[in-house]
Backbone as CSV, one residue per row, in Angstrom:
resi,resn,N_x,N_y,N_z,CA_x,CA_y,CA_z,C_x,C_y,C_z
1,MET,-14.440,-17.381,-6.022,-14.089,-18.701,-6.525,-12.759,-19.119,-5.919
2,ARG,-12.739,-20.278,-5.281,-11.529,-20.738,-4.616,-11.076,-22.044,-5.242
3,SER,-9.916,-22.016,-5.912,-9.365,-23.215,-6.528,-8.288,-23.789,-5.631
4,VAL,-8.324,-25.096,-5.442,-7.374,-25.767,-4.574,-6.917,-27.047,-5.247
5,LEU,-5.604,-27.232,-5.292,-5.069,-28.514,-5.723,-4.620,-29.234,-4.470
6,VAL,-5.329,-30.291,-4.105,-5.048,-30.993,-2.867,-3.670,-31.628,-2.934
7,ASP,-2.953,-31.577,-1.814,-1.588,-32.096,-1.743,-1.606,-33.620,-1.725
8,ALA,-1.811,-34.194,-2.908,-1.854,-35.643,-3.077,-1.646,-35.918,-4.557
9,PRO,-1.281,-37.150,-4.935,-1.108,-37.455,-6.354,-2.385,-37.162,-7.123
10,THR,-2.343,-36.226,-8.048,-3.555,-35.812,-8.744,-4.000,-36.834,-9.775
11,THR,-5.292,-36.997,-9.888,-5.881,-37.897,-10.865,-6.311,-37.148,-12.117
12,GLY,-6.234,-35.832,-12.085,-6.726,-35.030,-13.195,-8.213,-34.746,-13.099
13,LEU,-8.868,-35.260,-12.071,-10.300,-35.053,-11.888,-10.578,-33.609,-11.488
14,VAL,-11.604,-33.029,-12.066,-12.006,-31.658,-11.735,-13.284,-31.717,-10.911
15,LEU,-13.230,-31.139,-9.721,-14.342,-31.167,-8.771,-14.819,-29.747,-8.512
16,ALA,-16.111,-29.531,-8.669,-16.707,-28.226,-8.374,-17.730,-28.389,-7.256
17,VAL,-17.749,-27.436,-6.337,-18.733,-27.412,-5.261,-19.595,-26.173,-5.427
18,LEU,-20.907,-26.361,-5.446,-21.861,-25.269,-5.581,-22.784,-25.284,-4.366
19,GLY,-23.245,-24.100,-3.965,-24.196,-24.065,-2.875,-24.001,-22.918,-1.919
20,ASP,-24.298,-23.201,-0.654,-24.345,-22.153,0.367,-23.240,-22.332,1.393
21,SER,-23.497,-21.923,2.636,-22.455,-21.881,3.658,-21.901,-23.252,4.027
22,VAL,-22.692,-24.306,3.866,-22.156,-25.650,4.133,-21.072,-25.974,3.119
23,GLY,-21.298,-25.614,1.867,-20.266,-25.813,0.853,-19.027,-24.982,1.129
24,VAL,-19.221,-23.780,1.658,-18.090,-22.924,2.010,-17.212,-23.599,3.064
25,GLY,-17.846,-24.376,3.945,-17.107,-25.048,5.010,-17.342,-24.457,6.377
26,ILE,-18.297,-23.529,6.477,-18.568,-22.902,7.763,-18.928,-23.973,8.791
27,GLY,-18.362,-23.807,9.977,-18.528,-24.797,11.033,-17.271,-25.604,11.273
28,ASP,-16.344,-25.553,10.295,-15.076,-26.284,10.414,-13.923,-25.290,10.308
29,PRO,-13.697,-24.499,11.362,-12.644,-23.474,11.302,-11.255,-24.087,11.393
30,VAL,-10.296,-23.485,10.698,-8.916,-23.960,10.736,-8.070,-23.001,11.559
31,LEU,-6.932,-23.490,12.010,-6.099,-22.731,12.943,-5.625,-21.404,12.359
32,GLY,-5.331,-21.365,11.070,-4.833,-20.146,10.462,-5.907,-19.152,10.091
33,GLY,-7.164,-19.476,10.410,-8.276,-18.625,10.016,-8.991,-19.181,8.801
34,GLY,-10.232,-18.853,8.650,-11.010,-19.338,7.524,-11.648,-20.688,7.822
35,TRP,-12.132,-21.312,6.741,-12.886,-22.549,6.868,-12.323,-23.618,5.942
36,ARG,-12.452,-24.870,6.359,-12.062,-25.991,5.503,-13.308,-26.661,4.944
37,GLY,-14.030,-27.426,5.765,-15.246,-28.075,5.319,-14.989,-29.369,4.577
38,PHE,-16.070,-29.923,4.029,-15.998,-31.244,3.404,-15.263,-31.248,2.075
39,ALA,-15.235,-30.112,1.372,-14.764,-30.110,-0.011,-13.309,-30.566,-0.165
40,PRO,-12.336,-30.011,0.585,-10.958,-30.501,0.449,-10.799,-31.959,0.867
41,LEU,-11.568,-32.389,1.860,-11.520,-33.787,2.292,-12.001,-34.702,1.174
42,LEU,-13.053,-34.288,0.484,-13.568,-35.069,-0.629,-12.573,-35.102,-1.781
43,ALA,-11.981,-33.941,-2.086,-10.998,-33.880,-3.173,-9.825,-34.814,-2.891
44,GLU,-9.397,-34.863,-1.639,-8.303,-35.764,-1.271,-8.716,-37.218,-1.443
45,ALA,-9.943,-37.551,-1.044,-10.427,-38.922,-1.189,-10.514,-39.338,-2.649
46,LEU,-10.712,-38.361,-3.532,-10.799,-38.646,-4.966,-9.426,-38.650,-5.629
47,GLY,-8.383,-38.713,-4.834,-7.044,-38.863,-5.384,-6.363,-37.566,-5.727
48,GLY,-6.753,-36.481,-5.071,-6.121,-35.193,-5.357,-6.814,-34.459,-6.479
49,ALA,-8.148,-34.490,-6.486,-8.906,-33.784,-7.517,-8.651,-32.291,-7.430
50,ARG,-8.698,-31.646,-8.584,-8.558,-30.185,-8.609,-9.905,-29.596,-8.229
51,LEU,-9.932,-28.937,-7.077,-11.172,-28.437,-6.487,-11.349,-26.954,-6.748
52,THR,-12.530,-26.584,-7.214,-12.938,-25.183,-7.241,-14.225,-25.067,-6.446
53,ASN,-14.167,-24.270,-5.390,-15.331,-24.102,-4.519,-16.051,-22.810,-4.896
54,LEU,-17.217,-22.960,-5.482,-18.010,-21.824,-5.932,-19.079,-21.422,-4.920
55,ALA,-19.202,-22.186,-3.840,-20.259,-21.943,-2.859,-20.088,-20.573,-2.196
56,VAL,-21.212,-19.953,-1.885,-21.231,-18.636,-1.246,-22.213,-18.688,-0.091
57,SER,-21.787,-18.251,1.070,-22.657,-18.254,2.245,-23.918,-17.444,1.986
58,GLY,-25.038,-17.998,2.381,-26.320,-17.326,2.209,-26.996,-17.586,0.882
59,SER,-26.356,-18.344,0.001,-26.914,-18.560,-1.334,-28.236,-19.317,-1.280
60,ARG,-29.090,-18.969,-2.224,-30.345,-19.678,-2.436,-30.291,-20.350,-3.803
61,ILE,-31.292,-21.162,-4.093,-31.271,-21.941,-5.327,-31.199,-21.032,-6.544
62,GLY,-31.949,-19.939,-6.535,-31.912,-19.015,-7.665,-30.542,-18.401,-7.864
63,GLY,-29.832,-18.121,-6.779,-28.487,-17.569,-6.884,-27.503,-18.553,-7.478
64,VAL,-27.662,-19.823,-7.131,-26.803,-20.853,-7.735,-27.043,-20.910,-9.239
65,LEU,-28.295,-20.849,-9.639,-28.638,-20.877,-11.062,-28.030,-19.692,-11.806
66,GLU,-28.154,-18.504,-11.240,-27.743,-17.295,-11.938,-26.233,-17.067,-11.928
67,LYS,-25.567,-17.401,-10.826,-24.170,-17.021,-10.674,-23.205,-18.196,-10.651
68,GLN,-23.541,-19.222,-9.888,-22.575,-20.314,-9.721,-22.588,-21.300,-10.888
69,LEU,-23.735,-21.556,-11.460,-23.815,-22.512,-12.565,-22.955,-22.095,-13.761
70,PRO,-23.039,-20.849,-14.243,-22.179,-20.476,-15.375,-20.695,-20.650,-15.079
71,ALA,-20.282,-20.309,-13.852,-18.879,-20.472,-13.484,-18.495,-21.942,-13.457
72,ALA,-19.410,-22.788,-12.983,-19.131,-24.221,-12.946,-18.997,-24.791,-14.350
73,LEU,-19.869,-24.397,-15.238,-19.813,-24.922,-16.607,-18.505,-24.553,-17.296
74,ALA,-17.981,-23.376,-16.970,-16.711,-22.951,-17.567,-15.555,-23.847,-17.136
75,LEU,-15.698,-24.511,-16.001,-14.641,-25.391,-15.491,-14.672,-26.778,-16.138
76,ARG,-15.807,-27.122,-16.751,-16.020,-28.467,-17.309,-15.701,-29.533,-16.255
77,PRO,-16.389,-29.503,-15.112,-16.047,-30.416,-14.022,-16.451,-31.855,-14.323
78,ASP,-15.641,-32.785,-13.836,-16.016,-34.197,-13.897,-17.070,-34.509,-12.852
79,VAL,-16.958,-33.852,-11.694,-17.867,-34.067,-10.566,-18.316,-32.712,-10.030
80,ALA,-19.599,-32.601,-9.721,-20.122,-31.397,-9.065,-20.954,-31.815,-7.864
81,VAL,-20.727,-31.150,-6.749,-21.520,-31.369,-5.542,-22.370,-30.120,-5.327
82,LEU,-23.669,-30.331,-5.190,-24.617,-29.229,-5.037,-25.333,-29.366,-3.704
83,LEU,-25.108,-28.411,-2.808,-25.775,-28.390,-1.503,-26.444,-27.032,-1.330
84,VAL,-27.746,-26.993,-1.502,-28.451,-25.714,-1.459,-29.923,-25.979,-1.172
85,GLY,-30.590,-24.965,-0.626,-32.032,-25.060,-0.418,-32.498,-24.661,0.968
86,MET,-31.650,-24.861,1.992,-32.093,-24.539,3.350,-32.402,-23.059,3.500
87,ASN,-31.631,-22.193,2.855,-31.912,-20.759,2.954,-33.257,-20.407,2.335
88,ASP,-33.657,-21.167,1.323,-34.962,-20.929,0.706,-36.101,-21.292,1.647
89,THR,-35.918,-22.343,2.451,-37.004,-22.778,3.336,-37.309,-21.758,4.415
90,MET,-36.385,-20.856,4.676,-36.540,-19.903,5.767,-36.972,-18.524,5.292
91,ARG,-37.408,-18.431,4.041,-37.824,-17.137,3.498,-39.320,-17.123,3.208
92,SER,-39.893,-15.945,3.271,-41.339,-15.808,3.091,-41.781,-16.065,1.655
93,ASP,-40.853,-15.982,0.697,-41.220,-16.182,-0.708,-40.987,-17.622,-1.168
94,PHE,-40.957,-18.564,-0.250,-40.756,-19.970,-0.584,-41.804,-20.418,-1.597
95,ASP,-41.327,-20.895,-2.754,-42.221,-21.260,-3.864,-41.741,-22.580,-4.456
96,PRO,-42.346,-23.714,-4.076,-41.871,-25.011,-4.543,-41.814,-25.153,-6.065
97,GLU,-42.776,-24.604,-6.775,-42.773,-24.738,-8.241,-41.563,-24.042,-8.854
98,ARG,-41.297,-22.843,-8.387,-40.134,-22.113,-8.912,-38.837,-22.808,-8.529
99,LEU,-38.760,-23.272,-7.297,-37.545,-23.940,-6.848,-37.312,-25.228,-7.628
100,LEU,-38.381,-25.955,-7.919,-38.241,-27.179,-8.711,-37.697,-26.857,-10.096
101,ALA,-38.231,-25.821,-10.723,-37.766,-25.442,-12.057,-36.294,-25.040,-12.026
102,ASP,-35.890,-24.284,-11.004,-34.499,-23.844,-10.909,-33.558,-25.007,-10.626
103,LEU,-33.937,-25.877,-9.694,-33.116,-27.056,-9.400,-32.978,-27.953,-10.622
104,ASP,-34.090,-28.154,-11.310,-34.069,-28.994,-12.501,-33.119,-28.429,-13.547
105,HIS,-33.127,-27.111,-13.698,-32.250,-26.484,-14.682,-30.785,-26.628,-14.291
106,VAL,-30.472,-26.390,-13.030,-29.081,-26.492,-12.570,-28.562,-27.915,-12.770
107,VAL,-29.291,-28.885,-12.246,-28.821,-30.269,-12.315,-28.830,-30.774,-13.749
108,GLY,-29.906,-30.485,-14.482,-29.995,-30.950,-15.868,-28.888,-30.388,-16.739
109,THR,-28.540,-29.139,-16.538,-27.485,-28.510,-17.335,-26.127,-29.143,-17.039
110,LEU,-25.854,-29.402,-15.765,-24.585,-30.044,-15.400,-24.504,-31.461,-15.969
111,VAL,-25.586,-32.207,-15.855,-25.597,-33.574,-16.382,-25.397,-33.560,-17.900
112,ALA,-26.065,-32.637,-18.576,-25.924,-32.537,-20.026,-24.492,-32.217,-20.440
113,ALA,-23.745,-31.568,-19.547,-22.346,-31.237,-19.838,-21.402,-32.389,-19.517
114,GLY,-21.960,-33.527,-19.087,-21.137,-34.693,-18.805,-20.610,-34.778,-17.389
115,THR,-21.200,-34.012,-16.490,-20.752,-33.967,-15.090,-21.520,-34.965,-14.242
116,THR,-20.814,-35.665,-13.382,-21.455,-36.498,-12.365,-21.863,-35.593,-11.212
117,VAL,-23.148,-35.583,-10.900,-23.689,-34.654,-9.910,-24.137,-35.410,-8.666
118,ILE,-23.769,-34.870,-7.511,-24.257,-35.365,-6.228,-24.891,-34.207,-5.491
119,THR,-26.090,-34.415,-4.993,-26.741,-33.404,-4.167,-27.134,-34.037,-2.844
120,ALA,-27.883,-33.318,-2.030,-28.247,-33.849,-0.710,-29.601,-33.320,-0.298
121,LYS,-30.371,-34.171,0.392,-31.592,-33.701,1.038,-31.343,-33.631,2.535
122,TYR,-32.229,-32.929,3.220,-31.879,-32.431,4.549,-32.441,-33.273,5.689
123,HIS,-31.757,-33.144,6.819,-32.046,-33.894,8.023,-33.241,-33.303,8.759
124,ASP,-33.621,-33.971,9.840,-34.694,-33.515,10.720,-34.138,-32.363,11.565
125,HIS,-34.409,-31.151,11.123,-33.717,-29.982,11.640,-33.913,-29.789,13.143
126,HIS,-35.105,-30.052,13.632,-35.385,-29.742,15.043,-34.659,-30.678,15.995
127,ARG,-34.138,-31.803,15.486,-33.347,-32.682,16.343,-31.963,-32.097,16.632
128,VAL,-31.610,-31.056,15.903,-30.309,-30.403,16.087,-30.476,-28.994,16.640
129,PHE,-31.416,-28.258,16.083,-31.643,-26.852,16.461,-33.074,-26.721,16.960
130,ARG,-33.241,-26.502,18.258,-34.568,-26.430,18.860,-35.247,-25.105,18.541
131,LEU,-36.494,-25.207,18.106,-37.299,-24.027,17.818,-38.634,-24.140,18.543
132,PRO,-39.315,-23.016,18.790,-40.670,-23.094,19.342,-41.572,-23.924,18.436
133,GLY,-42.559,-24.590,19.027,-43.405,-25.529,18.300,-43.933,-25.060,16.950
134,PRO,-44.626,-23.912,16.878,-45.165,-23.474,15.576,-44.075,-23.249,14.531
135,LEU,-42.936,-22.652,14.933,-41.845,-22.442,13.987,-41.232,-23.775,13.577
136,ARG,-41.114,-24.689,14.530,-40.545,-26.009,14.220,-41.403,-26.720,13.179
137,ARG,-42.720,-26.693,13.371,-43.603,-27.378,12.425,-43.588,-26.698,11.059
138,ALA,-43.536,-25.372,11.059,-43.499,-24.651,9.787,-42.227,-24.984,9.014
139,LEU,-41.089,-24.963,9.707,-39.828,-25.264,9.030,-39.782,-26.719,8.580
140,ALA,-40.286,-27.632,9.412,-40.295,-29.051,9.036,-41.112,-29.268,7.769
141,SER,-42.228,-28.555,7.646,-43.051,-28.674,6.442,-42.303,-28.187,5.211
142,ARG,-41.594,-27.069,5.363,-40.819,-26.534,4.244,-39.689,-27.495,3.852
143,ILE,-38.999,-28.042,4.844,-37.889,-28.952,4.547,-38.401,-30.214,3.864
144,ALA,-39.546,-30.719,4.313,-40.134,-31.893,3.656,-40.446,-31.593,2.193
145,ALA,-40.986,-30.406,1.927,-41.279,-30.023,0.536,-39.994,-29.908,-0.274
146,LEU,-38.957,-29.313,0.310,-37.669,-29.201,-0.379,-37.095,-30.579,-0.680
147,ASN,-37.157,-31.480,0.283,-36.627,-32.822,0.070,-37.368,-33.551,-1.047
148,ASP,-38.670,-33.329,-1.136,-39.433,-33.920,-2.241,-38.925,-33.398,-3.581
149,LEU,-38.639,-32.096,-3.654,-38.114,-31.510,-4.888,-36.762,-32.123,-5.246
150,LEU,-35.900,-32.246,-4.242,-34.570,-32.812,-4.483,-34.660,-34.258,-4.946
151,ASP,-35.553,-35.034,-4.329,-35.759,-36.420,-4.768,-36.247,-36.471,-6.218
152,THR,-37.184,-35.586,-6.546,-37.741,-35.558,-7.901,-36.652,-35.262,-8.936
153,VAL,-35.836,-34.265,-8.665,-34.775,-33.885,-9.603,-33.724,-34.990,-9.707
154,ALA,-33.390,-35.614,-8.585,-32.393,-36.693,-8.605,-32.887,-37.867,-9.435
155,ARG,-34.159,-38.211,-9.283,-34.720,-39.318,-10.085,-34.760,-38.961,-11.564
156,GLU,-35.192,-37.737,-11.847,-35.347,-37.320,-13.248,-34.020,-37.364,-13.985
157,HIS,-32.951,-36.950,-13.338,-31.657,-36.854,-14.005,-30.687,-37.966,-13.607
158,ARG,-31.171,-38.882,-12.771,-30.382,-40.045,-12.357,-29.034,-39.633,-11.760
159,VAL,-29.130,-38.747,-10.784,-27.924,-38.295,-10.092,-27.951,-38.816,-8.656
160,GLY,-26.809,-38.761,-7.996,-26.704,-39.225,-6.622,-27.270,-38.222,-5.637
161,ILE,-27.850,-38.741,-4.565,-28.377,-37.861,-3.529,-28.063,-38.466,-2.167
162,VAL,-27.478,-37.660,-1.304,-27.163,-38.068,0.062,-28.325,-37.656,0.956
163,ASP,-28.840,-38.595,1.719,-29.881,-38.294,2.705,-29.172,-37.983,4.020
164,LEU,-29.057,-36.700,4.339,-28.300,-36.301,5.522,-28.862,-36.910,6.800
165,GLY,-30.170,-37.084,6.852,-30.784,-37.647,8.042,-30.426,-39.096,8.281
166,GLN,-29.901,-39.769,7.253,-29.535,-41.181,7.371,-28.027,-41.385,7.511
167,VAL,-27.256,-40.310,7.538,-25.806,-40.442,7.691,-25.510,-40.855,9.135
168,PRO,-24.842,-41.983,9.346,-24.558,-42.428,10.710,-23.800,-41.364,11.508
169,GLY,-24.292,-41.072,12.697,-23.638,-40.114,13.576,-24.045,-38.677,13.381
170,ILE,-24.921,-38.405,12.416,-25.214,-37.007,12.084,-25.982,-36.297,13.192
171,TYR,-26.688,-37.042,14.037,-27.463,-36.395,15.086,-26.730,-36.314,16.423
172,THR,-25.473,-36.696,16.450,-24.701,-36.523,17.678,-24.294,-35.062,17.829
173,GLN,-24.154,-34.614,19.063,-23.793,-33.215,19.305,-22.456,-32.867,18.673
174,ALA,-21.533,-33.828,18.668,-20.193,-33.566,18.134,-20.197,-33.286,16.639
175,ALA,-21.261,-33.657,15.947,-21.320,-33.462,14.497,-21.709,-32.046,14.101
176,TRP,-22.021,-31.196,15.097,-22.530,-29.869,14.778,-21.716,-28.780,15.441
177,ALA,-21.585,-27.683,14.730,-20.863,-26.523,15.238,-21.673,-25.855,16.341
178,VAL,-21.088,-24.832,16.928,-21.724,-24.145,18.045,-23.083,-23.577,17.660
179,ASP,-23.283,-23.218,16.394,-24.548,-22.617,15.988,-25.650,-23.637,15.728
180,ARG,-25.312,-24.919,15.677,-26.266,-26.001,15.404,-26.900,-25.890,14.012
181,LEU,-26.368,-25.022,13.189,-26.856,-24.853,11.828,-25.883,-25.437,10.808
182,HIS,-24.606,-25.496,11.184,-23.563,-25.966,10.275,-22.845,-27.161,10.881
183,PRO,-22.376,-28.070,10.048,-21.621,-29.198,10.587,-20.318,-28.731,11.230
184,SER,-19.903,-29.439,12.245,-18.580,-29.241,12.835,-17.541,-29.908,11.937
185,GLU,-16.287,-29.936,12.390,-15.285,-30.677,11.619,-15.731,-32.124,11.431
186,LEU,-16.199,-32.767,12.509,-16.664,-34.148,12.384,-17.830,-34.234,11.415
187,GLY,-18.760,-33.285,11.513,-19.901,-33.298,10.609,-19.492,-33.169,9.155
188,HIS,-18.537,-32.297,8.873,-18.047,-32.154,7.500,-17.343,-33.426,7.039
189,ARG,-16.644,-34.082,7.945,-16.008,-35.352,7.589,-17.056,-36.427,7.282
190,LEU,-18.112,-36.472,8.081,-19.203,-37.406,7.808,-19.834,-37.118,6.448
191,LEU,-20.002,-35.842,6.139,-20.592,-35.447,4.864,-19.681,-35.827,3.702
192,ALA,-18.393,-35.545,3.831,-17.447,-35.903,2.771,-17.441,-37.408,2.524
193,ARG,-17.491,-38.184,3.598,-17.502,-39.644,3.454,-18.770,-40.116,2.747
194,ALA,-19.917,-39.541,3.114,-21.175,-39.940,2.494,-21.218,-39.571,1.012
195,ILE,-20.688,-38.402,0.657,-20.656,-37.993,-0.753,-19.723,-38.906,-1.541
196,ALA,-18.575,-39.229,-0.959,-17.634,-40.128,-1.635,-18.278,-41.482,-1.896
197,ALA,-19.046,-41.975,-0.929,-19.720,-43.257,-1.113,-20.719,-43.193,-2.261
198,GLN,-21.458,-42.079,-2.359,-22.390,-41.915,-3.473,-21.652,-41.884,-4.807
199,LEU,-20.542,-41.168,-4.838,-19.770,-41.090,-6.081,-19.276,-42.466,-6.502
200,GLY,-18.890,-43.281,-5.528,-18.443,-44.630,-5.843,-19.521,-45.444,-6.538
201,THR,-20.769,-45.257,-6.137,-21.855,-46.010,-6.770,-22.149,-45.506,-8.183
202,PHE,-21.666,-44.310,-8.511,-21.876,-43.757,-9.849,-20.629,-43.879,-10.725
203,GLY,-19.699,-44.705,-10.291,-18.558,-45.030,-11.138,-17.333,-44.172,-10.965
204,THR,-17.351,-43.208,-10.051,-16.160,-42.400,-9.795,-15.246,-43.154,-8.838
205,THR,-13.979,-43.234,-9.167,-13.025,-43.952,-8.322,-12.728,-43.151,-7.060
206,VAL,-12.966,-43.788,-5.917,-12.622,-43.193,-4.622,-11.340,-43.861,-4.154
207,HIS,-10.264,-43.085,-4.020,-8.941,-43.635,-3.757,-8.724,-43.980,-2.294
208,LYS,-9.413,-43.288,-1.395,-9.291,-43.635,0.014,-10.501,-43.128,0.772
209,GLU,-10.790,-43.769,1.893,-11.928,-43.385,2.708,-11.604,-42.107,3.482
210,VAL,-12.602,-41.260,3.632,-12.426,-40.042,4.414,-12.308,-40.410,5.894
211,SER,-11.258,-39.953,6.530,-11.058,-40.228,7.947,-12.035,-39.422,8.799
212,LEU,-12.502,-40.028,9.878,-13.362,-39.326,10.829,-12.581,-38.827,12.039
213,VAL,-11.269,-38.953,11.984,-10.416,-38.458,13.069,-10.246,-36.953,12.888
214,CYS,-10.681,-36.181,13.858,-10.612,-34.725,13.764,-9.246,-34.233,14.212
215,ALA,-8.676,-33.357,13.436,-7.351,-32.817,13.762,-7.159,-31.511,13.012
216,GLY,-6.549,-30.557,13.693,-6.139,-29.341,12.995,-7.136,-28.213,13.028
217,GLY,-8.306,-28.436,13.609,-9.285,-27.363,13.649,-9.244,-26.587,14.948
218,ARG,-10.125,-25.588,15.057,-10.248,-24.805,16.278,-11.547,-25.202,16.983
219,THR,-11.463,-25.491,18.265,-12.634,-25.882,19.033,-13.112,-24.701,19.865
220,PRO,-14.346,-24.233,19.671,-14.830,-23.083,20.439,-15.036,-23.441,21.904
221,GLY,-14.665,-22.537,22.794,-14.854,-22.758,24.212,-16.236,-22.331,24.667
222,ARG,-16.468,-22.440,25.980,-17.774,-22.108,26.546,-18.141,-20.643,26.294
223,LEU,-17.160,-19.751,26.422,-17.425,-18.330,26.194,-17.860,-18.076,24.764
224,ALA,-17.198,-18.754,23.820,-17.556,-18.587,22.408,-18.974,-19.079,22.145
225,ARG,-19.357,-20.161,22.798,-20.711,-20.687,22.609,-21.765,-19.701,23.123
226,TRP,-21.539,-19.135,24.317,-22.473,-18.155,24.842,-22.468,-16.888,23.996
227,GLY,-21.293,-16.504,23.524,-21.210,-15.331,22.668,-22.006,-15.504,21.397
228,TRP,-21.929,-16.705,20.807,-22.708,-16.956,19.586,-24.200,-16.859,19.889
229,LEU,-24.634,-17.462,20.998,-26.047,-17.459,21.339,-26.580,-16.039,21.487
230,VAL,-25.834,-15.191,22.179,-26.311,-13.838,22.481,-26.230,-12.921,21.271
231,PHE,-25.092,-12.966,20.556,-24.852,-11.979,19.506,-25.249,-12.439,18.104
232,LYS,-25.389,-13.737,17.917,-25.734,-14.238,16.582,-26.977,-15.110,16.597
233,GLY,-27.059,-16.030,17.553,-28.157,-16.989,17.568,-29.519,-16.341,17.733
234,VAL,-29.674,-15.507,18.768,-30.960,-14.856,19.009,-31.329,-13.901,17.870
235,PRO,-30.400,-13.043,17.384,-30.757,-12.195,16.232,-31.144,-13.004,15.001
236,TRP,-30.437,-14.125,14.769,-30.790,-14.968,13.618,-32.194,-15.500,13.768
237,LEU,-32.544,-15.989,14.970,-33.870,-16.536,15.206,-34.940,-15.476,14.986
238,CYS,-34.664,-14.251,15.405,-35.624,-13.165,15.195,-35.818,-12.871,13.713
239,ARG,-34.718,-12.847,12.952,-34.826,-12.574,11.507,-35.605,-13.668,10.794
240,ARG,-35.232,-14.912,11.046,-35.883,-16.011,10.359,-37.307,-16.197,10.865
241,GLY,-37.506,-15.921,12.157,-38.859,-16.012,12.687,-39.794,-15.038,11.995
242,GLY,-39.266,-13.869,11.638,-40.078,-12.892,10.939,-40.579,-13.400,9.609
243,ASP,-39.821,-14.290,8.969,-40.256,-14.892,7.713,-41.178,-16.078,7.941
244,LEU,-40.893,-16.872,8.975,-41.632,-18.114,9.180,-42.925,-17.928,9.980
245,VAL,-42.986,-16.905,10.838,-44.165,-16.738,11.691,-45.459,-16.612,10.885
246,PRO,-45.540,-15.751,9.835,-46.791,-15.681,9.077,-47.196,-17.029,8.486
247,TYR,-46.214,-17.787,7.996,-46.516,-19.103,7.439,-47.021,-20.041,8.533
248,ALA,-46.379,-20.001,9.722,-46.789,-20.859,10.838,-48.220,-20.514,11.277
249,LEU,-48.530,-19.208,11.354,-49.873,-18.799,11.754,-50.921,-19.246,10.737
250,ALA,-50.585,-19.124,9.455,-51.519,-19.563,8.417,-51.790,-21.058,8.522
251,ALA,-50.728,-21.827,8.817,-50.896,-23.272,8.960,-51.795,-23.600,10.148
252,LEU,-51.626,-22.852,11.253,-52.482,-23.070,12.417,-53.941,-22.756,12.102
253,LEU,-54.179,-21.694,11.349,-55.541,-21.319,10.996,-56.189,-22.350,10.086
254,ARG,-55.396,-22.941,9.184,-55.937,-23.959,8.291,-56.379,-25.187,9.071
255,ARG,-55.686,-25.482,10.172,-56.019,-26.670,10.963,-57.151,-26.400,11.950
256,ALA,-57.441,-25.105,12.169,-58.448,-24.749,13.172,-59.870,-25.099,12.710
């Protein structure tokens, strides 16, 4: 759990972030080490909100329900941002009914506690990260199902939802980190701005617009990009492919 009081006149607003590696800020490295991400930028836009980042890299929806939700409720947050689900789409045990029940419980519990909740549905993944055709179609099907669940929960509980695929500039190369899985500094800034806009429509005062001017981060060089591809990208594809390949083959057989 990481608590941060943004260096700005505080409004007394309590902001909690729940979810996976995007919530952690991966993709937006800072000069001193570690990650920044959208969360501090959003807290600053909200006038110096007291931020607690509960997100954990690799988290799935069930993990948010079991571990992050109780911690969030203890904070009594005014605003909660929930970004989770992509890790579920890449696993062999993907179960829309269970995920819907878990998402509904997380969001419903936060809303019942008086929290303004913002979540997000996901972009067209293959426009950022290229995959072989069968894997691309399998993942696209899973993401579409996840987005339907997120839309359903947002409507049911009348919470805000950011459509990442509709965020201006999200499909530019500059918006993505070297791994093409996480937003870059610019991508996190775009995300923070989009979340702030959603909060504004739900009555939360946004004190200033999130700047899209990138400054203060570390930019990976060509060697770092090749290093990621060889040592992380290919192994990741093999691991996730092992989960998605059986599903992709089953889908091909159904169409045959």
